[in-house]
NUNUKE-38594 format. One line per 3 residues: number of its first residue (from 1); their letters; for each residue x, y, z of N, C-alpha, C, O, CB. Coordinates in Angstrom, 3 decimals. Glycine has a CB too. Layout:
% residues N
NUM> A> X/Y/Z/X/Y/Z/X/Y/Z/X/Y/Z/X/Y/Z | ...
***
This chain:
% residues 118
1> MTD> 0.982/-1.252/0.064/0.093/0.052/-0.282/0.779/1.269/-0.116/1.817/1.243/0.545/-1.154/0.187/0.583 | 0.335/2.470/-0.660/1.410/3.801/-1.186/0.946/4.820/0.201/-0.174/4.369/0.437/0.885/4.732/-3.232 | 1.042/5.256/0.605/1.361/6.401/1.587/-0.886/6.913/0.406/-2.044/6.700/0.765/3.837/7.840/1.188
4> EFV> -0.267/7.595/-0.938/-0.351/7.883/-1.671/-1.920/7.732/-1.456/-2.675/8.689/-1.288/0.478/7.449/-2.475 | -2.489/5.749/-1.498/-3.742/5.173/-1.849/-4.362/5.285/-0.290/-5.542/5.534/-0.040/-3.617/3.520/-2.602 | -3.246/5.031/0.759/-3.719/5.132/2.020/-4.415/6.508/2.348/-5.611/6.349/2.592/-2.619/4.867/2.897
7> EHF> -3.975/7.865/2.421/-4.806/8.928/1.927/-5.756/8.525/1.792/-6.545/8.149/2.659/-4.565/9.541/0.936 | -5.902/8.525/0.338/-6.778/8.732/0.014/-8.115/7.468/0.453/-9.304/7.714/0.256/-6.367/9.057/-1.215 | -7.659/6.250/1.011/-8.917/5.743/1.577/-9.391/6.764/2.059/-9.947/7.678/1.451/-8.897/4.705/2.527
10> AEE> -9.151/6.644/3.444/-9.150/7.837/4.528/-9.957/8.507/4.232/-10.913/8.622/4.999/-8.084/8.661/4.743 | -9.932/9.190/3.081/-10.088/10.597/3.087/-11.467/10.268/2.068/-12.541/10.857/2.186/-8.596/11.671/2.482 | -11.296/9.637/1.470/-13.069/8.925/0.841/-13.661/7.407/1.775/-14.300/6.463/1.312/-12.812/8.158/-1.344
13> WVA> -13.178/7.613/3.201/-13.907/6.472/4.006/-14.967/8.025/4.801/-16.155/8.343/4.842/-12.489/5.143/5.399 | -13.716/8.569/5.282/-14.548/9.645/6.303/-15.555/10.120/4.912/-16.496/9.404/4.570/-13.320/11.274/7.235 | -15.347/10.919/4.462/-16.027/11.612/3.046/-17.640/9.792/2.921/-18.871/9.802/2.895/-13.990/11.709/0.938
16> AWN> -17.205/9.313/2.906/-18.564/8.299/2.548/-19.877/8.307/4.159/-21.089/8.268/4.367/-17.676/6.167/2.255 | -18.676/8.378/4.860/-19.384/8.362/6.366/-20.660/9.744/6.261/-21.886/9.751/6.375/-17.883/8.769/7.860 | -19.317/11.132/5.908/-20.205/12.377/6.525/-21.257/12.140/5.298/-21.948/13.150/5.429/-19.335/14.225/6.652
19> SHD> -21.773/11.479/4.258/-22.572/11.599/3.340/-23.949/10.949/4.175/-25.114/11.321/4.039/-21.992/10.894/1.967 | -23.545/10.107/4.874/-24.964/9.052/5.070/-24.927/8.192/4.065/-25.626/7.250/4.439/-26.506/9.744/4.991 | -24.571/7.996/3.144/-25.115/7.327/2.060/-24.311/5.444/2.399/-23.260/4.923/2.024/-24.538/8.365/0.350
22> LER> -25.442/4.967/3.241/-24.611/3.384/3.476/-24.253/2.886/2.731/-23.170/2.365/2.998/-25.089/2.345/3.924 | -24.717/2.660/1.469/-24.413/2.378/-0.194/-22.439/2.525/-0.183/-21.549/1.689/-0.024/-25.449/4.055/-1.495 | -22.438/3.809/-0.404/-21.696/4.458/-0.223/-19.854/4.172/0.690/-18.659/4.106/0.399/-22.647/5.182/0.208
25> ILS> -20.755/4.092/1.850/-19.610/3.559/3.513/-19.186/1.845/2.924/-18.033/1.425/2.821/-21.032/3.378/5.786 | -20.292/1.162/2.640/-20.307/-0.166/2.483/-19.219/-0.948/1.078/-18.627/-2.006/0.863/-21.919/-0.386/2.305 | -19.478/0.419/0.382/-18.175/-0.182/-0.504/-16.945/-0.773/-0.183/-16.507/-1.798/-0.705/-17.683/0.673/-1.162
28> HYT> -16.356/-0.053/0.754/-15.551/-0.623/1.077/-15.089/-1.557/1.420/-13.886/-1.796/1.305/-15.404/-0.367/1.359 | -15.915/-2.308/1.919/-15.817/-4.172/2.704/-16.142/-4.744/2.145/-17.116/-4.340/1.510/-16.454/-4.805/3.837 | -15.725/-5.959/1.903/-15.857/-7.046/1.292/-17.446/-7.695/2.207/-18.030/-7.264/3.200/-14.263/-7.947/1.406
31> EDF> -17.715/-8.901/1.290/-19.205/-8.892/1.222/-19.215/-10.057/2.904/-20.180/-10.417/3.579/-20.009/-9.718/-0.738 | -18.180/-10.257/3.028/-18.282/-11.382/4.300/-17.101/-10.293/5.796/-16.413/-10.732/6.717/-17.189/-13.574/3.503 | -17.395/-8.820/5.344/-16.413/-8.286/6.548/-16.917/-8.234/8.249/-18.019/-7.971/8.729/-16.077/-6.684/6.125
34> TIV> -15.695/-8.578/8.865/-16.505/-8.581/10.257/-15.900/-7.436/10.906/-14.687/-7.349/10.719/-16.361/-9.999/11.237 | -16.476/-6.457/11.682/-16.636/-5.815/13.090/-16.667/-5.799/14.310/-17.587/-6.329/14.933/-17.154/-5.547/13.220 | -15.716/-5.219/14.853/-15.322/-5.417/16.647/-15.879/-4.663/16.757/-15.752/-3.829/15.860/-13.996/-5.328/17.499
37> SPM> -17.134/-4.255/18.118/-16.636/-2.426/18.159/-17.442/-2.669/19.178/-18.353/-3.462/18.937/-17.009/-0.941/16.842 | -17.345/-1.927/20.974/-17.821/-2.031/21.701/-19.068/-1.470/21.061/-20.034/-2.224/21.176/-17.219/-1.687/22.692 | -19.348/-0.100/20.276/-20.803/0.371/20.044/-22.073/-1.233/19.220/-23.245/-1.607/19.284/-20.500/2.034/18.648
40> ALK> -20.902/-1.582/18.619/-21.934/-2.986/18.163/-22.907/-3.436/19.085/-24.128/-3.372/18.937/-21.120/-4.354/17.932 | -22.148/-3.991/20.252/-22.301/-4.521/21.929/-23.074/-3.619/22.381/-23.812/-4.086/23.248/-20.950/-4.594/22.956 | -23.243/-2.508/22.180/-24.591/-1.472/22.833/-25.222/-1.522/22.108/-26.099/-2.332/22.408/-24.597/-0.046/23.176
43> IKP> -25.421/-0.974/20.885/-26.398/-0.856/19.554/-26.999/-2.722/19.110/-28.094/-2.707/18.546/-25.151/0.007/17.934 | -26.540/-3.818/19.267/-26.681/-4.617/19.561/-26.364/-5.837/20.028/-25.788/-6.826/19.577/-26.923/-4.504/19.227 | -26.983/-5.468/21.245/-26.443/-6.558/22.596/-25.971/-7.917/22.111/-24.792/-8.251/22.234/-27.769/-6.967/23.754
46> ETN> -27.049/-8.838/21.464/-26.932/-9.889/21.286/-26.077/-10.221/20.592/-26.087/-11.430/20.364/-27.717/-10.265/21.059 | -24.732/-9.259/19.791/-23.544/-9.468/19.168/-22.568/-9.989/19.620/-21.804/-10.806/19.105/-23.152/-8.639/18.811 | -22.567/-9.433/20.803/-21.487/-9.323/21.825/-20.598/-8.567/21.312/-19.521/-8.798/21.863/-20.871/-10.522/22.263
49> GVV> -20.445/-7.107/19.866/-20.068/-6.744/19.947/-19.140/-7.467/18.143/-18.256/-7.037/17.402/-20.009/-6.588/21.324 | -19.637/-8.164/18.162/-19.043/-9.125/17.032/-19.897/-8.649/15.748/-21.037/-9.066/15.545/-19.277/-10.934/17.398 | -19.308/-7.837/14.995/-20.692/-8.330/13.513/-20.491/-8.637/12.016/-19.659/-7.968/11.402/-21.752/-7.064/13.175
52> AGK> -21.146/-9.539/11.421/-19.818/-10.657/10.262/-21.237/-10.607/9.408/-22.378/-10.813/9.822/-18.885/-12.938/10.950 | -20.860/-10.324/8.305/-21.747/-9.960/7.128/-22.027/-8.836/6.687/-22.404/-8.037/7.544/-22.776/-10.324/7.220 | -21.960/-8.297/5.136/-22.871/-6.996/5.236/-24.301/-7.477/5.019/-25.063/-6.873/4.264/-22.480/-5.799/4.071
55> TQV> -24.472/-8.007/5.344/-26.057/-7.827/5.760/-26.387/-7.552/6.548/-27.375/-6.833/6.698/-26.796/-8.521/5.790 | -25.381/-8.221/7.775/-25.546/-8.295/9.115/-24.587/-6.771/9.503/-24.277/-6.512/10.666/-24.951/-9.947/9.770 | -24.363/-6.237/8.807/-22.973/-4.809/8.608/-24.114/-3.570/8.611/-24.338/-2.580/9.308/-21.711/-4.797/6.541
58> REY> -24.672/-4.175/7.481/-25.993/-2.781/7.186/-26.919/-2.441/8.109/-27.057/-1.276/8.482/-27.049/-3.043/6.029 | -27.699/-3.523/8.595/-28.813/-3.106/9.455/-28.199/-2.730/10.317/-29.052/-2.252/11.065/-29.798/-3.941/9.870 | -26.815/-2.536/10.988/-26.448/-2.649/12.674/-25.452/-1.059/12.221/-24.931/-0.448/13.153/-25.244/-4.648/13.472
61> WEQ> -25.310/-0.613/11.005/-25.259/0.662/10.814/-26.452/1.511/10.498/-26.344/2.705/10.777/-24.445/0.785/9.966 | -27.415/1.152/10.037/-28.326/1.310/9.958/-28.901/1.969/11.143/-29.324/3.124/11.110/-28.671/0.389/9.568 | -28.912/1.239/12.165/-29.645/1.921/13.635/-28.888/2.739/13.952/-29.336/3.591/14.719/-29.896/1.083/14.949
64> GLK> -27.404/2.864/13.515/-26.233/4.069/14.277/-26.621/5.179/13.647/-26.975/6.280/14.069/-24.424/3.897/14.021 | -26.515/4.772/12.670/-26.950/6.499/12.043/-28.343/6.945/11.964/-28.573/7.817/11.127/-26.528/6.749/10.440 | -29.573/6.400/12.865/-30.615/6.585/13.010/-29.675/7.045/14.461/-29.276/8.188/14.687/-31.833/5.481/12.689
67> LIP> -29.548/6.349/14.968/-29.215/6.906/16.406/-28.426/9.247/16.784/-28.743/10.240/17.439/-27.614/5.368/16.821 | -26.964/8.620/15.413/-26.838/9.677/15.431/-26.871/10.331/14.282/-25.985/10.283/13.428/-26.034/9.841/15.996 | -27.756/10.879/14.227/-28.965/11.226/12.878/-27.305/12.841/12.139/-27.115/13.179/10.971/-31.668/12.375/13.985
70> DLH> -26.601/13.316/13.314/-25.771/14.551/13.198/-25.130/14.280/12.789/-24.926/14.900/11.746/-25.333/15.245/13.944 | -23.809/12.741/13.215/-22.843/12.207/12.626/-22.312/12.924/11.242/-22.782/13.108/10.119/-23.258/10.918/12.470 | -20.670/13.336/12.149/-20.033/14.160/11.184/-18.315/13.464/12.088/-17.925/13.418/13.255/-20.644/16.305/11.230
73> FEL> -17.730/13.032/10.705/-15.972/12.641/10.802/-15.241/13.496/10.798/-14.978/14.062/9.737/-15.322/11.911/9.816 | -14.836/13.766/11.636/-13.154/14.686/11.108/-11.726/14.032/11.308/-11.300/13.856/12.449/-12.877/16.197/12.105 | -10.982/13.670/10.182/-9.948/12.656/10.193/-9.373/13.598/11.063/-9.767/14.746/11.266/-9.152/12.091/8.821
76> IDV> -7.921/12.727/11.813/-6.844/13.085/12.644/-6.179/12.692/11.853/-5.814/13.566/11.066/-6.617/12.681/13.928 | -5.931/12.036/11.724/-4.311/10.761/10.934/-5.484/9.441/10.450/-6.643/9.060/10.615/-2.508/9.754/12.864 | -3.964/9.061/9.621/-4.402/7.807/9.192/-3.148/6.630/9.368/-2.486/6.714/8.334/-4.906/7.999/7.635
79> LTG> -2.643/5.721/10.133/-1.268/5.316/9.547/-1.457/4.097/8.692/-2.340/4.017/7.839/-0.171/4.996/10.697 | -0.716/3.290/8.920/0.039/2.598/7.955/0.509/1.270/8.358/1.584/1.283/8.957/1.123/3.364/7.582 | -0.149/-0.106/8.137/0.523/-1.818/8.436/1.060/-2.205/6.801/0.757/-1.659/5.740/-1.084/-3.315/9.105
82> ING> 1.619/-2.919/6.970/1.561/-3.810/5.700/0.132/-4.258/5.049/-0.214/-3.956/3.906/2.293/-5.110/6.057 | -0.750/-5.142/6.102/-2.270/-5.148/5.357/-3.461/-4.067/5.495/-4.586/-4.165/5.004/-2.958/-6.375/5.821 | -2.979/-3.081/6.231/-3.604/-2.453/6.951/-3.939/-1.408/7.226/-3.172/-0.746/6.526/-3.441/-2.621/7.469
85> ITI> -4.773/-0.439/7.949/-4.942/1.008/7.980/-5.329/1.178/9.276/-6.261/0.419/9.542/-5.918/1.618/6.988 | -4.899/2.060/10.453/-5.672/2.869/11.155/-6.478/4.225/10.856/-5.779/5.235/10.941/-4.979/3.059/11.947 | -7.381/4.359/10.631/-7.702/6.009/10.334/-7.851/6.109/11.688/-7.830/5.061/12.334/-9.124/6.613/9.310
88> YYR> -8.045/7.498/12.442/-8.189/7.661/13.715/-8.577/9.325/13.148/-8.133/10.231/12.443/-6.774/7.189/14.849 | -9.914/8.899/14.163/-10.904/10.286/13.893/-11.659/10.743/14.910/-11.771/9.995/15.881/-11.951/10.123/12.842 | -12.496/12.340/14.938/-13.094/12.409/15.736/-14.873/12.475/15.071/-15.277/12.750/13.942/-12.415/13.472/16.499
91> NTA> -15.616/12.093/16.329/-17.390/12.807/15.178/-17.694/14.010/16.261/-17.799/14.175/17.476/-19.490/11.238/15.056 | -17.749/14.559/15.335/-18.441/16.070/15.918/-18.930/16.045/16.622/-18.753/16.667/17.669/-19.199/16.823/15.427 | -20.418/14.738/16.149/-22.009/14.953/16.831/-21.521/14.342/18.241/-22.145/14.718/19.233/-23.596/13.904/15.951
94> TGR> -20.471/13.442/18.414/-20.561/13.230/20.337/-19.299/13.242/20.895/-19.000/12.723/21.970/-21.213/11.659/20.973 | -18.147/14.175/19.732/-16.829/14.786/20.339/-16.215/13.405/20.800/-15.015/13.604/20.990/-17.064/16.017/21.713 | -16.500/12.254/21.028/-15.338/11.450/20.846/-14.378/11.311/19.885/-14.640/11.906/18.840/-15.633/10.519/20.905
97> KTT> -13.315/10.691/19.917/-12.096/10.050/19.500/-12.231/9.277/19.190/-12.308/8.585/20.206/-11.257/9.852/20.030 | -12.453/8.202/17.764/-11.997/7.069/17.108/-11.140/6.323/16.876/-10.255/7.114/16.549/-12.070/7.094/16.492 | -10.654/5.217/16.782/-9.414/4.457/16.160/-10.069/3.136/15.427/-10.396/2.081/15.971/-8.201/3.973/17.447
100> EVM> -10.130/3.361/14.554/-10.754/1.554/13.348/-9.080/1.343/12.997/-8.276/2.253/12.798/-12.235/1.946/11.013 | -8.824/-0.011/12.983/-7.666/-0.174/12.510/-8.000/-1.251/12.025/-8.229/-2.241/12.720/-6.576/-0.103/13.263 | -8.122/-1.217/10.096/-8.777/-1.859/9.586/-7.605/-2.922/8.701/-6.662/-2.334/8.171/-9.799/-0.963/8.930
103> FLN> -7.683/-4.559/8.546/-7.202/-5.241/7.517/-7.614/-5.335/6.098/-8.636/-6.018/6.044/-7.213/-6.222/7.890 | -7.276/-4.971/5.040/-7.768/-4.616/3.765/-7.420/-6.439/2.987/-6.620/-7.237/3.475/-6.721/-2.947/3.011 | -7.892/-6.579/2.289/-8.032/-7.836/1.129/-6.447/-7.066/-0.273/-5.997/-5.975/-0.623/-10.516/-7.781/0.129
106> NEQ> -6.285/-8.119/-0.478/-5.854/-8.025/-2.374/-6.439/-7.030/-3.198/-5.741/-6.691/-4.154/-6.347/-9.363/-3.287 | -7.646/-6.422/-3.062/-8.554/-5.825/-3.805/-8.046/-4.435/-2.920/-7.873/-3.309/-3.386/-10.253/-6.485/-3.793 | -7.927/-4.724/-1.989/-7.727/-3.256/-1.061/-9.315/-3.063/-0.730/-9.625/-1.882/-0.886/-6.935/-1.628/-2.094
109> KVE> -9.988/-3.565/-0.476/-11.424/-4.043/0.656/-10.892/-3.839/1.525/-9.733/-3.425/1.510/-12.150/-5.503/0.852 | -11.646/-4.091/2.704/-11.793/-3.583/3.994/-12.672/-5.007/4.852/-13.887/-4.993/5.048/-12.726/-1.937/3.880 | -11.549/-6.410/5.365/-12.472/-7.627/5.547/-12.266/-7.657/6.677/-12.754/-8.629/7.254/-12.310/-8.932/4.876
112> KAF> -11.454/-6.629/7.554/-11.750/-7.271/9.368/-11.593/-6.094/9.841/-10.780/-5.528/9.110/-10.584/-8.520/10.288 | -12.085/-5.094/11.055/-12.299/-4.244/11.472/-11.986/-4.564/13.106/-12.233/-5.627/13.675/-13.476/-3.869/10.941 | -11.322/-3.251/13.757/-11.181/-3.008/15.242/-12.114/-1.811/15.123/-12.273/-1.069/14.154/-9.543/-2.720/15.920
115> AMY> -12.626/-1.788/16.174/-13.344/0.138/16.252/-12.628/-0.086/17.645/-12.538/-1.220/18.116/-15.713/0.738/16.253 | -11.924/1.463/18.542/-11.995/1.826/19.740/-12.090/2.898/20.131/-11.241/3.722/19.790/-11.318/1.502/20.234 | -13.283/3.307/21.082/-13.548/5.322/21.211/-12.986/5.566/22.742/-12.805/4.768/23.661/-15.780/6.055/21.154
118> S> -12.834/6.634/22.671/-11.922/7.348/23.844/-13.837/7.766/24.208/-14.145/8.454/25.182/-10.234/9.032/23.293
***
C-alpha cells in the first residue's frame, strides 16, 4: 500500500460516512466483512460486539446512523501497516475520538476491522 492510496482511502472513507450514504460506506468492505466494536455491543447486544457479513453490518450501521443523525467525522490521522490501516478520527456529533484498525484484502477492500472509542 502506498502512502497516496492510504491517504485517499481514509479521505474517501470519512467522506462516505459524512454523506450518510450506506451504499457508499459499504463499498469499502468485502461481503464477508467483520467488525469488532464496543458500539456494536451497545446497539446490538446480541452480537457480543462482533458483527459479521455485509447484511448484518448494514443493519447495525442503519441503526447507528438513525441514533446519531448529525454524525460527522473529522480525520485526525491515518497510520499504515503491511496489509492494513488505522484511521483516527473525531465524531463531531458526539465529541468522541475513535480509531478503526482495518485489514484489507488483495482488492484493497476491508475484510476485518476493530473500532476503539475514547
